[in-house]
SERO-4910 file (N, C-alpha, C, O; in steps of 0.05 Angstrom, whole numbers):
BEGIN
 pado doro    nc1    nc2    nc3   cac1   cac2   cac3    cc1    cc2    cc3    oc1    oc2    oc3
  Met    A   1755   2507   1806   1767   2482   1811   1781   2482   1839   1797   2500   1846
  Ser    A   1774   2462   1854   1788   2462   1882   1818   2458   1881   1828   2450   1860
  Glu    A   1832   2465   1903   1859   2461   1903   1866   2430   1901   1885   2423   1887
  Ala    A   1852   2413   1914   1855   2384   1913   1853   2375   1884   1870   2361   1874
  Leu    A   1832   2383   1871   1827   2375   1843   1850   2385   1825   1859   2371   1807
  Ser    A   1858   2410   1829   1880   2421   1812   1906   2405   1817   1920   2400   1797
  Ile    A   1912   2397   1840   1935   2380   1847   1932   2354   1831   1950   2346   1817
  Ala    A   1908   2341   1835   1903   2315   1821   1906   2317   1792   1917   2299   1779
  Lys    A   1896   2340   1780   1899   2343   1752   1927   2346   1742   1934   2336   1720
  Arg    A   1942   2359   1758   1971   2364   1750   1986   2336   1750   2002   2330   1733
  Phe    A   1978   2318   1771   1992   2292   1772   1982   2274   1751   1998   2260   1739
  Thr    A   1956   2274   1744   1947   2257   1722   1959   2265   1695   1966   2248   1679
  Asp    A   1961   2292   1691   1973   2301   1665   2001   2294   1664   2010   2286   1642
  Thr    A   2016   2297   1684   2044   2291   1683   2047   2259   1679   2063   2251   1662
  Tyr    A   2032   2243   1693   2032   2214   1690   2025   2206   1663   2040   2190   1651
  Ser    A   2003   2217   1651   1996   2210   1624   2017   2217   1602   2022   2202   1584
  Ala    A   2029   2242   1606   2049   2250   1588   2074   2230   1590   2086   2223   1570
  Ala    A   2080   2222   1614   2103   2205   1617   2098   2177   1608   2117   2164   1599
  Val    A   2074   2167   1610   2068   2140   1600   2071   2141   1569   2083   2124   1557
  Ala    A   2059   2163   1556   2061   2164   1526   2090   2167   1519   2097   2157   1497
  Gly    A   2108   2179   1533   2135   2183   1526   2152   2160   1538   2176   2161   1535
  Arg    A   2141   2142   1551   2157   2120   1566   2180   2133   1581   2204   2126   1578
  Asp    A   2171   2153   1598   2191   2170   1614   2190   2162   1641   2174   2173   1657
  Lys    A   2206   2143   1650   2206   2132   1679   2214   2155   1697   2202   2158   1718
  Thr    A   2232   2172   1690   2241   2193   1708   2217   2212   1714   2213   2221   1737
  Ala    A   2202   2218   1694   2179   2237   1700   2158   2223   1717   2145   2235   1734
  Ile    A   2155   2197   1713   2135   2183   1730   2145   2181   1759   2130   2184   1778
  Met    A   2171   2176   1761   2180   2171   1787   2182   2199   1803   2182   2199   1828
  Ser    A   2183   2221   1788   2184   2248   1802   2158   2251   1817   2158   2268   1835
  Leu    A   2137   2236   1812   2111   2240   1825   2111   2228   1853   2095   2236   1870
  Tyr    A   2130   2208   1858   2129   2190   1882   2148   2198   1904   2170   2209   1899
  Ala    A   2139   2193   1929   2156   2198   1952   2177   2177   1953   2173   2155   1942
  Pro    A   2201   2183   1966   2221   2162   1969   2211   2137   1981   2219   2114   1974
  Asp    A   2194   2141   2001   2185   2117   2018   2157   2108   2008   2141   2098   2024
  Val    A   2150   2113   1984   2123   2107   1973   2117   2075   1977   2134   2058   1974
  Arg    A   2092   2069   1984   2083   2042   1985   2060   2040   1963   2040   2053   1962
  Val    A   2067   2021   1945   2047   2016   1922   2035   1988   1925   2050   1969   1927
  Phe    A   2008   1987   1925   1994   1962   1922   1985   1961   1893   1965   1973   1885
  Asp    A   2001   1946   1877   1996   1945   1848   1978   1922   1841   1976   1903   1856
  Leu    A   1964   1924   1819   1948   1901   1811   1960   1875   1803   1948   1853   1804
  Trp    A   1986   1879   1795   2001   1855   1786   2022   1845   1805   2038   1860   1818
  Ser    A   2022   1819   1806   2043   1802   1817   2053   1805   1848   2055   1785   1861
  Thr    A   2058   1828   1856   2070   1832   1882   2050   1847   1902   2037   1866   1895
  Trp    A   2050   1835   1926   2032   1847   1947   2035   1877   1949   2016   1892   1949
  Ser    A   2062   1884   1952   2066   1913   1954   2096   1919   1946   2114   1903   1948
  His    A   2099   1942   1937   2126   1953   1930   2133   1974   1951   2118   1993   1955
  Glu    A   2154   1970   1964   2161   1986   1988   2184   2005   1980   2207   1997   1980
  Gly    A   2177   2029   1973   2199   2050   1968   2201   2053   1940   2194   2036   1924
  Ala    A   2212   2078   1931   2214   2087   1904   2231   2068   1888   2225   2063   1865
  Glu    A   2252   2058   1900   2272   2040   1884   2255   2013   1874   2258   2004   1852
  Ala    A   2240   2003   1892   2226   1979   1886   2203   1985   1864   2197   1969   1846
  Trp    A   2190   2009   1868   2169   2016   1848   2183   2023   1822   2171   2017   1801
  Gly    A   2208   2035   1821   2221   2042   1797   2228   2015   1783   2224   2014   1759
  Thr    A   2237   1995   1796   2243   1968   1785   2218   1957   1770   2220   1947   1748
  Ser    A   2194   1959   1782   2171   1950   1771   2163   1965   1745   2152   1954   1726
  Leu    A   2168   1992   1747   2163   2007   1722   2181   1999   1701   2172   1997   1678
  Asp    A   2207   1993   1707   2226   1983   1686   2215   1959   1674   2214   1956   1650
  Glu    A   2205   1939   1690   2194   1914   1679   2171   1921   1661   2169   1910   1639
  Trp    A   2154   1938   1670   2131   1945   1654   2139   1956   1626   2131   1946   1605
  Phe    A   2155   1977   1626   2164   1989   1602   2179   1968   1583   2176   1969   1558
  Asp    A   2194   1950   1595   2208   1930   1579   2189   1910   1567   2196   1897   1547
  Ser    A   2166   1907   1580   2146   1887   1568   2128   1897   1547   2113   1881   1534
  Ile    A   2129   1923   1544   2109   1933   1522   2124   1938   1496   2148   1946   1496
  Glu    A   2110   1934   1474   2122   1937   1448   2125   1968   1443   2112   1984   1456
  Ser    A   2142   1975   1425   2145   2004   1418   2119   2011   1405   2103   1994   1395
  Gly    A   2115   2038   1405   2090   2047   1389   2075   2065   1411   2086   2073   1432
  Thr    A   2051   2071   1405   2034   2090   1421   2024   2075   1444   2014   2053   1443
  His    A   2028   2088   1468   2015   2078   1494   2002   2103   1506   2010   2126   1502
  Ser    A   1982   2097   1520   1969   2120   1536   1959   2110   1561   1953   2087   1564
  Ala    A   1956   2130   1580   1942   2127   1605   1921   2149   1607   1928   2173   1609
  Thr    A   1895   2142   1607   1874   2164   1607   1859   2160   1633   1849   2139   1639
  Phe    A   1857   2182   1648   1843   2181   1672   1814   2193   1668   1810   2213   1654
  Thr    A   1795   2179   1681   1766   2188   1678   1754   2189   1705   1763   2175   1723
  Glu    A   1732   2205   1708   1718   2207   1733   1737   2211   1757   1735   2198   1778
  Leu    A   1756   2231   1750   1774   2240   1770   1761   2254   1794   1746   2273   1789
  Arg    A   1766   2248   1817   1759   2258   1842   1782   2263   1860   1801   2249   1861
  Ala    A   1779   2286   1876   1801   2292   1895   1789   2307   1919   1770   2323   1916
  Tyr    A   1800   2300   1942   1791   2307   1968   1815   2317   1984   1836   2305   1981
  Gly    A   1814   2337   2000   1836   2343   2017   1839   2371   2025   1821   2387   2021
  Asp    A   1861   2377   2037   1868   2404   2043   1898   2409   2040   1910   2398   2022
  His    A   1910   2427   2057   1938   2434   2054   1960   2412   2060   1984   2415   2055
  Asp    A   1950   2391   2072   1970   2370   2079   1968   2344   2065   1988   2330   2060
  Val    A   1945   2336   2058   1939   2310   2045   1916   2314   2024   1897   2327   2029
  Val    A   1920   2302   2000   1902   2300   1980   1896   2273   1973   1915   2259   1966
  Val    A   1872   2263   1972   1866   2235   1963   1853   2237   1936   1834   2252   1932
  Val    A   1865   2221   1918   1856   2222   1889   1843   2195   1883   1854   2175   1892
  Glu    A   1821   2193   1868   1810   2168   1858   1802   2173   1831   1793   2195   1823
  Ser    A   1806   2152   1815   1800   2154   1786   1799   2126   1774   1809   2107   1785
  Phe    A   1787   2126   1751   1791   2102   1732   1814   2108   1714   1817   2131   1706
  Val    A   1829   2089   1707   1852   2093   1688   1851   2073   1666   1849   2049   1672
  Arg    A   1851   2082   1640   1852   2062   1618   1879   2064   1607   1888   2085   1598
  Tyr    A   1893   2041   1608   1920   2040   1594   1913   2027   1567   1901   2006   1565
  Ala    A   1921   2041   1546   1918   2032   1518   1944   2031   1502   1962   2047   1505
  Trp    A   1944   2011   1484   1967   2008   1466   1958   1992   1441   1936   1983   1438
  His    A   1977   1991   1422   1971   1973   1398   1987   1947   1401   2010   1947   1410
  Ser    A   1974   1926   1394   1986   1900   1394   2005   1898   1370   2003   1912   1350
  Pro    A   2025   1878   1372   2042   1875   1348   2027   1873   1322   2038   1880   1301
  Glu    A   2003   1862   1322   1986   1860   1297   1971   1886   1290   1956   1887   1270
  Gly    A   1975   1907   1307   1963   1932   1301   1937   1937   1313   1926   1958   1309
  Glu    A   1927   1918   1328   1900   1920   1342   1903   1938   1367   1922   1937   1383
  Gln    A   1881   1954   1369   1880   1970   1394   1872   1953   1418   1852   1939   1417
  Glu    A   1888   1953   1439   1882   1938   1462   1884   1957   1487   1896   1979   1486
  Trp    A   1872   1949   1509   1869   1966   1532   1863   1948   1557   1855   1925   1555
  Met    A   1868   1960   1580   1861   1949   1606   1854   1973   1623   1866   1994   1622
  Asp    A   1832   1969   1641   1823   1990   1658   1831   1980   1686   1831   1957   1693
  Asn    A   1838   2003   1701   1844   1999   1731   1830   2019   1746   1823   2040   1735
  Arg    A   1825   2012   1772   1815   2031   1791   1841   2042   1806   1859   2026   1813
  Leu    A   1842   2068   1810   1867   2078   1821   1860   2098   1846   1841   2113   1845
  Thr    A   1876   2095   1866   1874   2114   1890   1902   2123   1896   1920   2106   1899
  Trp    A   1907   2148   1898   1931   2160   1906   1927   2176   1932   1908   2191   1935
  Ala    A   1946   2172   1951   1947   2191   1975   1972   2209   1968   1995   2200   1967
  Ile    A   1967   2233   1964   1987   2254   1957   1993   2271   1983   1974   2280   1996
  Val    A   2017   2275   1989   2025   2288   2014   2047   2309   2006   2059   2309   1985
  Gln    A   2050   2327   2026   2074   2345   2023   2098   2332   2034   2097   2321   2057
  His    A   2120   2332   2018   2146   2320   2026   2166   2341   2016   2169   2346   1992
  Lys    A   2180   2353   2037   2201   2374   2031   2190   2395   2014   2204   2404   1995
  Gly    A   2165   2404   2019   2153   2427   2006   2142   2420   1977   2134   2438   1962
  Glu    A   2142   2395   1969   2131   2387   1943   2109   2365   1950   2109   2351   1970
  Trp    A   2091   2365   1930   2068   2345   1932   2079   2319   1919   2090   2320   1897
  Val    A   2077   2297   1933   2085   2270   1921   2064   2249   1929   2048   2253   1947
  Val    A   2064   2227   1913   2047   2205   1921   2061   2189   1942   2083   2179   1938
  Ala    A   2047   2187   1966   2060   2170   1988   2048   2142   1986   2060   2123   1997
  His    A   2024   2138   1974   2013   2113   1973   1995   2111   1945   1980   2129   1937
  Glu    A   1999   2089   1933   1982   2083   1908   1970   2056   1910   1983   2037   1918
  His    A   1944   2055   1904   1930   2028   1903   1916   2025   1877   1900   2042   1871
  Thr    A   1922   2004   1862   1907   1999   1838   1892   1972   1842   1901   1955   1857
  Ser    A   1869   1971   1830   1853   1947   1832   1836   1944   1808   1833   1963   1793
  Ala    A   1823   1920   1806   1801   1914   1788   1784   1893   1798   1794   1877   1814
  Pro    A   1760   1892   1792   1741   1872   1804   1748   1843   1796   1759   1838   1775
  Val    A   1741   1824   1814   1744   1797   1808   1716   1785   1806   1698   1789   1822
  Asp    A   1714   1769   1784   1689   1754   1781   1686   1734   1800   1702   1716   1802
  Ala    A   1664   1735   1817   1659   1714   1839   1656   1688   1829   1661   1669   1844
  Glu    A   1647   1684   1805   1640   1656   1794   1665   1642   1785   1668   1618   1790
  Asn    A   1683   1657   1770   1707   1644   1759   1733   1653   1770   1754   1643   1762
  Gly    A   1733   1673   1788   1756   1681   1801   1776   1699   1781   1799   1705   1788
  Leu    A   1766   1707   1758   1783   1721   1740   1780   1751   1743   1758   1762   1747
  Val    A   1804   1764   1742   1803   1794   1744   1791   1806   1719   1799   1797   1697
  Ser    A   1775   1826   1720   1762   1839   1699   1776   1865   1694   1774   1884   1709
  Thr    A   1790   1866   1671   1806   1892   1665   1794   1908   1643   1805   1926   1632
  Lys    A   1769   1900   1639   1753   1917   1617   1729   1928   1631   1711   1913   1637
  Arg    A   1728   1953   1636   1707   1967   1647   1685   1972   1628   1689   1985   1608
  Glu    A   1662   1961   1635   1637   1966   1618   1620   1986   1630   1610   1983   1652
  Val    A   1617   2008   1615   1601   2030   1626   1575   2030   1614   1572   2031   1589
  Asp    A   1553   2029   1631   1526   2029   1624   1515   2059   1625   1520   2073   1645
  Ala    A   1501   2067   1604   1490   2094   1604   1472   2100   1628   1471   2122   1637
  His    A   1460   2081   1638   1443   2085   1663   1457   2085   1688   1450   2098   1707
  His    A   1479   2069   1689   1497   2066   1712   1526   2071   1703   1542   2053   1700
  Pro    A   1533   2098   1700   1559   2104   1691   1583   2092   1710   1605   2089   1700
  Asn    A   1578   2086   1734   1599   2077   1751   1599   2048   1754   1611   2038   1773
  Ser    A   1585   2032   1736   1583   2004   1736   1610   1992   1728   1613   1968   1727
***
């Protein structure tokens, strides 16, 4: 496993465990103080860890208690000793108040850099495709056996 992929795996494992535990502190430990986040929801950008932390508070406050997960698939990482770029699909899953399994899929890119001797996310970008006909965001990724990246 390359160093870049090892770093990416460490970040995705920490993030997934933190989502399952609703542990904002663990999630925020991954981010640089001056992180810029282009999130899929509501705001054009979150400037700095404080703004991103407020968004995480809102997210955790909006979800019901119970099991939550963030699963990373098709993880790729590129880089060297200064910068690692990570790209992945992420499935956020939970149970509705009625007990139904629900989920949404995102595309994720992280730019991970060295900050005071530690690797941190300096930039995060999440997205999902928009249907050209109706303008709706598609948060359910359909994977075709012949085209796994569809």
